[in-house]
C-alpha positions in Angstrom: -55.2 -45.4 16.6 -53.5 -42.0 16.1 -55.3 -38.7 16.3 -55.1 -35.8 13.9 -53.1 -33.8 16.4 -50.3 -36.3 16.5 -49.7 -36.2 12.8 -48.2 -32.7 12.6 -46.1 -33.6 15.7 -44.7 -36.7 14.0 -43.9 -34.8 10.8 -42.2 -32.1 12.7 -40.0 -34.6 14.5 -39.2 -36.2 11.2 -38.1 -32.9 9.7 -35.9 -32.2 12.7 -34.3 -35.6 12.4 -33.5 -35.0 8.7 -32.1 -31.6 9.4 -29.9 -33.0 12.2 -28.6 -35.7 9.9 -27.8 -33.1 7.2 -26.0 -30.9 9.7 -24.0 -33.9 11.0 -23.0 -34.9 7.4 -21.9 -31.3 6.7 -19.8 -31.3 9.8 -18.1 -34.6 8.8 -17.3 -33.2 5.4 -15.7 -30.1 7.0 -13.7 -32.3 9.4 -12.6 -34.7 6.7 -11.6 -31.8 4.3 -9.9 -29.7 6.9 -6.6 -31.4 6.4 -6.8 -31.6 2.7 -4.9 -29.2 0.4 -7.0 -27.4 -2.2 -5.7 -27.9 -5.8 -6.2 -25.3 -8.6 -7.5 -26.5 -11.9 -6.2 -25.6 -15.4 -8.6 -22.7 -15.8 -7.3 -21.1 -12.6 -3.7 -21.5 -13.8 -4.6 -20.0 -17.1 -6.3 -16.9 -15.6 -3.5 -16.4 -13.1 -0.9 -16.6 -16.0 -2.8 -14.0 -18.0 -3.0 -11.6 -15.1 0.7 -12.2 -14.2 1.8 -11.5 -17.8 -0.4 -8.4 -18.0 1.2 -7.1 -14.8 4.8 -7.8 -15.8 4.4 -6.6 -19.4 4.9 -2.8 -18.8 8.1 -3.4 -16.8 9.5 -5.8 -19.4 8.7 -3.3 -22.2 10.5 -0.6 -20.2 13.6 -2.8 -19.9 13.4 -3.7 -23.6 13.0 -0.1 -24.7 15.9 1.0 -22.4 18.2 -1.5 -24.1 17.6 -0.1 -27.6 18.4 3.0 -29.5 15.9 5.9 -30.1 16.0 5.2 -33.9 15.1 1.6 -33.4 12.2 2.5 -31.1 10.7 4.7 -33.8 10.6 1.9 -36.3 7.6 -0.4 -37.1 7.2 -3.0 -35.7 8.7 -2.0 -32.4 11.4 -4.3 -30.8 10.2 -7.2 -28.7 13.5 -8.4 -27.3 16.5 -6.9 -25.5 19.3 -5.0 -27.2 22.8 -4.2 -26.2 22.5 -0.5 -25.3 21.2 -0.9 -21.8 24.5 0.1 -20.0 25.0 3.1 -22.2 21.4 4.3 -21.7 21.5 3.8 -18.0 24.7 5.8 -17.7 23.3 8.6 -19.8 20.1 8.8 -17.8 22.0 8.7 -14.5 24.3 11.6 -15.6 21.8 13.7 -17.5 19.1 13.6 -14.7 21.5 13.7 -11.7 19.9 10.6 -10.3 22.5 10.1 -7.6 21.2 13.2 -5.6 17.6 12.4 -6.7 17.8 8.8 -5.3 19.1 10.0 -2.0 16.4 12.7 -1.7 13.6 10.4 -2.6 14.8 7.8 -0.2 15.0 10.4 2.6 11.6 11.9 1.8 9.8 8.6 1.2 11.3 7.0 4.3 10.5 9.9 6.6 6.9 10.1 5.3 6.4 6.4 5.7 7.7 6.2 9.3 5.8 9.2 10.4 2.5 8.2 8.7 2.6 4.7 10.1 3.4 5.9 13.6 0.9 8.8 13.7 -1.9 6.9 11.8 -1.6 4.0 14.2 -1.8 6.2 17.3 -4.8 8.2 15.9 -6.5 5.0 14.7 -6.1 3.5 18.1 -7.6 6.6 19.7 -10.6 6.6 17.4 -11.1 2.8 17.7 -10.7 2.1 21.4 -10.6 5.4 23.4 -13.7 7.3 24.5 -13.5 11.1 24.4 -15.7 14.0 23.5 -16.5 14.7 19.8 -14.7 11.6 18.6 -17.3 10.9 16.0 -17.3 14.5 14.8 -13.5 14.5 14.6 -13.5 11.2 12.7 -16.0 12.6 10.2 -13.9 15.7 9.7 -10.8 13.5 9.1 -12.7 11.4 6.5 -14.1 14.5 5.0 -10.6 15.8 4.1 -10.2 12.8 1.8 -13.0 14.3 -0.4 -11.1 17.5 -1.1 -9.1 17.4 -4.3 -5.4 17.9 -3.4 -5.0 20.4 -6.4 -7.1 22.9 -4.4 -4.5 23.0 -1.7 -1.4 23.6 -3.9 -1.5 27.4 -4.0 -2.1 28.1 -0.3 0.3 25.3 0.6 3.0 26.8 -1.6 2.4 30.3 -0.1 2.7 28.8 3.4 6.0 27.1 2.7 7.3 30.3 1.0 6.4 32.3 4.2 8.4 29.7 6.2 11.4 30.2 3.9 11.4 26.5 2.8 11.2 26.9 -0.9 13.2 24.3 -2.9 13.9 22.4 0.4 13.0 18.8 1.2 11.0 19.6 4.3 8.5 21.4 1.9 7.6 17.9 0.5 7.8 16.1 3.8 5.8 18.3 6.1 2.4 18.1 4.3 2.5 14.3 4.3 3.6 13.5 7.8 0.1 11.9 8.4 -2.8 11.1 6.1 -6.5 10.8 6.6 -6.5 7.5 4.7 -3.9 6.0 7.0 -5.8 7.1 10.1 -9.1 5.7 8.8 -7.4 2.5 7.6 -5.8 1.8 11.0 -9.0 2.7 12.9 -11.0 0.2 10.8 -8.4 -2.5 11.4 -8.0 -2.0 15.2 -11.7 -2.0 15.8 -11.8 -5.8 15.2 -8.2 -6.9 15.5 -7.6 -5.4 19.0 -9.9 -6.8 21.7 -10.8 -4.3 24.4 -10.2 -6.9 27.0 -6.5 -6.8 26.3 -6.4 -3.1 27.0 -8.4 -3.4 30.2 -6.2 -6.3 31.4 -3.1 -4.2 30.7 -4.6 -1.3 32.7 -5.5 -3.6 35.6 -1.9 -4.7 35.6 -0.8 -1.1 36.0 0.5 -0.5 32.5 0.8 3.1 31.4 -0.7 4.4 28.2 2.7 4.4 26.4 3.4 0.8 27.5 -0.1 -0.3 26.3 0.6 1.3 22.9 4.1 -0.3 22.7 3.3 -3.8 24.0 -0.4 -4.3 23.0 -1.4 -1.9 20.2 1.7 -2.1 18.0 1.9 -6.0 18.0 -1.8 -6.2 17.2 -1.6 -3.6 14.4 1.6 -4.9 12.9 0.0 -6.5 9.8 -1.9 -3.3 9.0 1.1 -1.2 9.7 3.1 -3.2 7.1 0.5 -2.8 4.5 0.1 1.0 5.2 3.9 1.4 5.2 4.2 -0.2 1.8 1.4 1.8 0.3 2.7 5.0 1.8 6.3 4.4 0.5 5.1 3.7 -3.0 2.9 6.8 -3.1 5.6 9.1 -1.6 8.2 7.7 -4.0 6.0 8.2 -7.1 4.6 11.5 -6.1 5.1 14.1 -8.8 2.6 17.0 -8.6 3.7 18.6 -5.4 7.5 17.9 -5.7 7.6 19.4 -9.2 6.1 22.6 -7.8 8.0 22.8 -4.5 11.5 21.7 -5.7 13.9 22.6 -8.5 16.4 20.6 -10.6 19.2 21.4 -8.2 17.6 19.5 -5.3 15.1 17.1 -6.9 13.4 13.9 -6.1 13.5 11.0 -8.6 10.3 12.0 -10.4 11.4 15.6 -10.7 14.8 14.5 -12.0 13.1 12.2 -14.6 11.1 15.1 -15.8 14.3 16.7 -17.1 14.9 13.8 -19.4 11.9 14.7 -21.5 13.0 18.2 -22.3 14.8 19.2 -25.4 13.9 19.5 -29.1 14.1 15.7 -29.7 14.0 13.7 -26.4 15.7 10.4 -26.5 13.0 7.8 -25.7 15.5 5.1 -24.9 17.2 7.2 -22.3 13.9 8.2 -20.8 12.9 4.5 -20.5 16.3 3.8 -18.9 15.7 6.6 -16.3 12.2 5.2 -15.6 13.7 1.8 -15.1 16.3 3.2 -12.6 13.5 5.0 -10.8 11.5 1.8 -10.5 14.3 -0.5 -9.3 14.2 0.7 -5.6 10.6 -0.2 -5.3 11.2 -3.6 -6.7 14.1 -4.1 -4.3 12.0 -3.0 -1.3 9.3 -5.4 -2.3 11.7 -8.3 -2.8 13.3 -7.6 0.6 10.1 -7.0 2.6 7.4 -8.6 0.5 7.5 -11.9 2.4 7.1 -10.2 5.8 4.3 -8.0 4.5 2.4 -10.9 3.0 3.0 -13.0 6.2 1.7 -10.1 8.3 -1.4 -9.8 6.2 -2.1 -13.6 6.5 -1.5 -13.4 10.3 -3.9 -10.6 10.6 -6.5 -12.4 8.5 -6.2 -15.5 10.7 -6.6 -13.4 13.9 -9.6 -11.6 12.4 
């Protein structure tokens, strides 16, 4: 004969047994499904197709407009397929805007800014993430606070500063203010907080490694995925920057965006030539992504797996 005190005990054991069985079944499902490959359904393919077409449409329209004449672009309906004037328009844009010099200048400026930003942002992010020093929190807040200041407010004092240095209309005027960014520092700091175990740094110090050796052999390998992403974003931003280069440079020593601005001048600008120039200015970004896109995506996936 059971007492009333044994009934709650028996029901509690029954609930625990049921919960244990459910947990075991869930584990079996995870183990059985671990080796399976997930397959997308037709709705997923339809959504991805729509997004892909929406992303490619502006570039395709630029190429279509660059292959037509200005008179055909003004007609209704607009052309929806390629014409035969692409070589002529590309040659005209190249000669009118002086894109040879502009391409070299943009490559030099964007490459220098990218290398310096990735290097300095990684070092600063590592310091904020793993090193202990006075006022680190205050310095980090000040760094983040600079991101809230509109860049337009710094144009006049920055221009006066560069003029005092005698760097007007020179490429270092565009490079110097962008050698490191607050966003890059904060981005690398947030990544290294979780991706870089403190035990690795302590083990390297125990082995007698210097600070530079720790940075080269421990920090840089761990930060490689984030460095690739930051490098791509920085290069695209530096290549497409227009506001500061149009103020600091002239048409004799332009970047690509400054040179393309000259195509829109005149009483009746040729829209087909402008589109051809825009297409030429976009091609280096496409080539860079085609060459390094796989490494960047692979680095992102590697970092996600480590995280």
